[in-house]
Structure formats: structure tokens, C-alpha cells
C-alpha positions, 0 to 999 in steps of 0.5 A: 162932249160934242155929239154928232147928229144926222138924218135917221140917227135915232134909228141908227142908235137902235139898229144894233139892239134890234138886229136879230141873233143868227147862227153861224153855220160851218161849211166844211168844204170851204174850210182848210188846214188844221181841223181844231183851229179857232180861226173863222172866215164868215161870209155875210153882212157884218152887222148880222155876223157881229151880233151873232158873235156877241154871245160867244166872243164878247170881250175877247178880241184884243185887236180890231182892224177895219178898212170900211168904205171911204165914202169917196163917191167912186164906186168900184167892183167889190164895194158900193162906196158911193154912200151918202154921208148920213147913210155912211154914219148910220151904217158905221154907228151900230157896227162900232157899237158891236165892235166895242162890245167884242173888244177886250178891256185892254184891246184896241180898234184901228180904222183906216179912213181918208179925209171924207169921213175921218173927222165925223168918224172920230166924233162917233168914236168919242161917243161910243168908246169915250173921248178919254179912250182916244189913243192916236191918229196915225198918218200913213203914206199910202203912195209915193207918187205925185197926183198931178191931175188934182188940186192937191196930191193926196198921199196919205190916209188916216188910221184912228186908234181907240181903246176900250180902256186907255190905261189898260191898253197902254200897259200892254202896248208893244214897242216896235223893233229897231229898223235900219233907218232908226239905227242910223239916227244914233251917233256917238260924238263923245265916244261913250263906251256904251255906244251910239246914242241919240238925244231928247230935250231935257226940258218939260212943260212947266204945267206938268212939273213940280217945285223940284224941277225948277232950278239952275244948272251950271254948264261945263262951260261955266254958264249958269242956265235955268229952264226957258220960260214956260218950261221946267227940267224933266228931272228933279235937281238930285236926279239931274245931278245923278244923270250928269255924273253918269254921263247921260246928259249932253251939253254939246261939243263946247259944253255950252249948249242947253242940256239934252238927255242921251238915249242909248241904242244898246238900251233901246234894243231890249225895249224896242222903240215907241211907235210914231204917228207918221208911218212912211211907205218905206216901212209899211208899204203902199196901196200899189205894193199891196195890189202887186202882191195880191195880183201875184197870188190871186187870179181875179181882179183885186181891190183898188186900194188894198192895204199892204201886209206890212201895214197890218203887221205893224198894227198887230205887232203894236196891239197884240201878242201871239195867241191873241184874237184879231178881228176884221169885219170888212175883210176884203181880200183877207189881208188881216186874216193872212197877216194874223196867221203869219204872226201866230194870232187867231183871227175872225174875218167877216166879208159880205160879198162873193169875194169871201169865196173868190178872194179871201178863201183861196188867199188864206189857203195859200197862206196855210200852204206857205205863201211867201209874199208880204211879211212872210220872210220877215216873220219866217212864215213857212205855212201851217194853221188853218181856218173854218169857213162859215155862212150866216144861218137863220135867226135864233129868235122869231119876230116875237122874240121867241126861240126858234126850234132846232137850236143846238145846246151850245148856241142856246147856252151861249145866248142864255149866259150872255143875256143874263151876264153880258159876258161870253160863255167860257165853258171848256166842256159841255155841261148843264152848269154854264157857270157862276156870275155874281154868286148865282149858278146858271143851268140849262136843261135842253136838248138831252144835255143829261143824256135823255130827252124824255120829260123826266130825263133831263129837259124838265126840272124834277127832283130826280134831275135836280139831284144829279145836276152839278152842285153850286160851285161856290155854295153847294148847300144854299147857293142861288141857282137859275135853271132854264128848262122846258118846264118844272114839276117842282112846286113854288115852295120847293123851288124857294127852299132850294133857292132856285129861280126857274125860267122856261124855254123859250118864253124866258130866253132873252131875244135881244 
């Protein structure tokens, strides 16, 4: 597989690993709506924020949408978009690595780009996600008007789509609803009692066929016809005869045309339609329509090229279901978060600049209150839900990789579990037993988890503490246990007899 090289790539390959873990700190005065919401709006550098999310959200995000800087050499107020090519690649690579870790096995990532970096981005996505997990490149008609001041009028952007696991994504991918434009494509020239239909070719490429797909068909006109050179029939001979008998094959008004397969509107309604790779402005909006929408709800100057809610809505419809988690690490004015709320998805939005406070936060407040622009009418949005606002806090580990003082039990538990298992912690209730992975039970004695911060009361491993710990869920008598604590007062022989590996905080906690 081709590999892309650029200046300082070696440094970019280690950036994500060397990025320190930080805390995310709740800001109650900027949060809004339901207090028990999982929706997160994070202000801070998205590299740091994504690294902070790894221990708690690794493998949990179903749909990622990002609209990164296009590197167009046309800087505007909210982004420094004038990045050199190598700097752009070095900026994107570690972020894509972390996004890959956060994505669920059946999840997908959607990236809007123009021609400046689209093809280079695809190569590094091949490297990170695997070439076999490339799904499609959408063409989005971003404007309807013609640009006469340039050699060509650039009326489209690209949307690159990759999955974590292509077969898993294909099994959960949702169809689109039938629009009025699609409905008009269905006709009923033979007055079939099943109603309107449209046809597709009955031919397939010969290289994909079996011996049963090469045969002659006698048309209603009497003409005998075999598949064209390089093709075979889409169905076996027996299946084709069954379809003809059921009036599902169309030979044209004269009965002398190459056969085509009839697809009925009544059957497509329940299944929906397969998404196409050409996304028209009339269906999903334009930059201009998005800008008008934002100007109507925000008082401050909005982005020059915002994405319309209809565009993001179509992506979320295809890639996720209600209750799934959607993430946007280049949140901008908050469109992905707004659409996620309206479509009853959970979201995480990350934005670096002050417009996290001046644009995204007030916009999302309006959505919670029932804002009626964008897709609101289409999805019957009347308000509700909520979000929590977070700042990026201090690093969890110091320069030597040691644990910083004052870390909460929840934060440390998440990092220990992820460091040892490479999975996000799934605790439903706070407990010294973090979980079981590959037959090993993991425990954390820290910050008075057992109700007492004295040495013999919970943070230090003693015989008394061991006796009150929850038993190994899979093997209470002999199950292997890893126990993190401040220190142990049990000898090596006793630890071995109890099948315990003791790890001391902070020295044995992985900082990378």
C-alpha cells in the first residue's frame, strides 16, 4: 500500500502517543438543560481533548463528523486556515489516530474537504483506518451559483467516509427515506397491480458471476438473447424464470428489449433507498443556506463556510440510530451537536476558540429551548435535552509520567483500566472492582473508595482490606487479581497465594 511522506512525519507519528492526558472540568454556569445528560461541549485543543476522552470513550462513538480547515490559503476570523501542506498533514495525522481509537467497531467517520487536501487525506486515512475500510467519497453540491471570477466554478466539496470495520458498518448502515424527487422516478407503464416501479439492469460483470449465470433467454418477442460480452445475468437461470413468471422482469413495450429488473416503490418504502454518492443542494443544503440559518439565530459573525443542518442530518441518519454517540472535534458553530440533539443522538463537540462560548454554547441553548430552524420541522423538534460544558484542565501525569496529586477516583480508575485493557471503563456504580478483562479482575484502592482514608481503611492493601473487597466475579477462590493501591502490607508469599499482582500508585500507573 502506498505511504505518504512529508516533512516532520516521524514527529507526527508519535504526537498522539506523547500528548499528555488531561482532565475535563465541568463548567456548571455554561451548561444548560437536563442535568443528567451525557452530551458534552468541550472547549480546548482537540488533540488534548481527544486524548482526554480515550480512557472513557474508546470504542464508544458510532458516528464522527469533522469539517477540518481546508488549507485554502484564505484565512478568516475563526480559523487559521493558512497552514502549509506539511503542517496540515502533521496536524491531522495524530487527531485521526485518536479518532480511530474512539470509533466503535461498527462506526464510521465522515470528513468534508475540498481538492486542496482531499487526496492526501485519503492516503493517510488508508494508513490509519486501512484501505479496506474505505467506504465512499461523496460529492456535495455546496453552491448553486456560478463563480465567474475563477478559471473554474468550484461548486462541490468531497465527503470522505471510512469505517472502523467495513463489514460491521455495512450491516448497520441505514437507508434514506424516499424523497419526492426519488418518488417521481417510479412509473407504471405496464399497469402492474403492485404500483409504480423503476428498473435496473439485469446484467452483471462476468468476473463476479458463476456458471449458472451464463445462459440464453427467449424474449417475449421470440428473439433469443444471451448476456453481452463481458457480462452475465444477475440471476441464475432458475431464479430468472421465477422472476419472469412473477412479472418482475421488464422487456420493454414491444417485448424485445434487453431485460431489466423491476423495483417497486411499495417495497422500497419499508426498506428506504440506498444512499447515492452525489448529494444535491436541493436535498442537503448549501454553505449559503447554512449561513443564512446561523445569521438568523446568532448575533455574532458566523463562519464563512458553515455546513447546513440538512447535510449533517443525512450523515447522522445513515450512520447512527437514536441514542448513539456522535462526535465532532472541529465543532465550529455547533451544527453537528445541534443536529444530534434534534435527532435524539448523544454528542461530544470539541472547539478550540472562544466561539465555543460565543457561538456553539448559545446556539445549543436555543436548540434546547426549541429553536425551529434547520431540520427542526422535518424531525418534529420542539426542544428538550441539554448539555454539559467543559474546559480542559491540568495534565494527569507530570513530565516524568508520574501521577499528579489530587486526581479523582473516577479519573484514575478510567486511566488505569484503559492503560491495562485498552478499553473504556464501563462501571455503572463506583466500586474498587473496576471489572474483569481476559479473566483478570482489576481493583483500585484510592481516595477512600472503601469509606476511610486511613492506611488500614482502604487505600493500603492489608488482609482486612482484602477480606472486604468484592470477590473475583468469575473465580472467587482462585481468580487472578491486579490491585492498585498506595502500598501493600501483605508479603510476597501471601500475594502469590492469593493470586494477586500488586501495583503501587503512582509509580505503576501508565502515563502514556
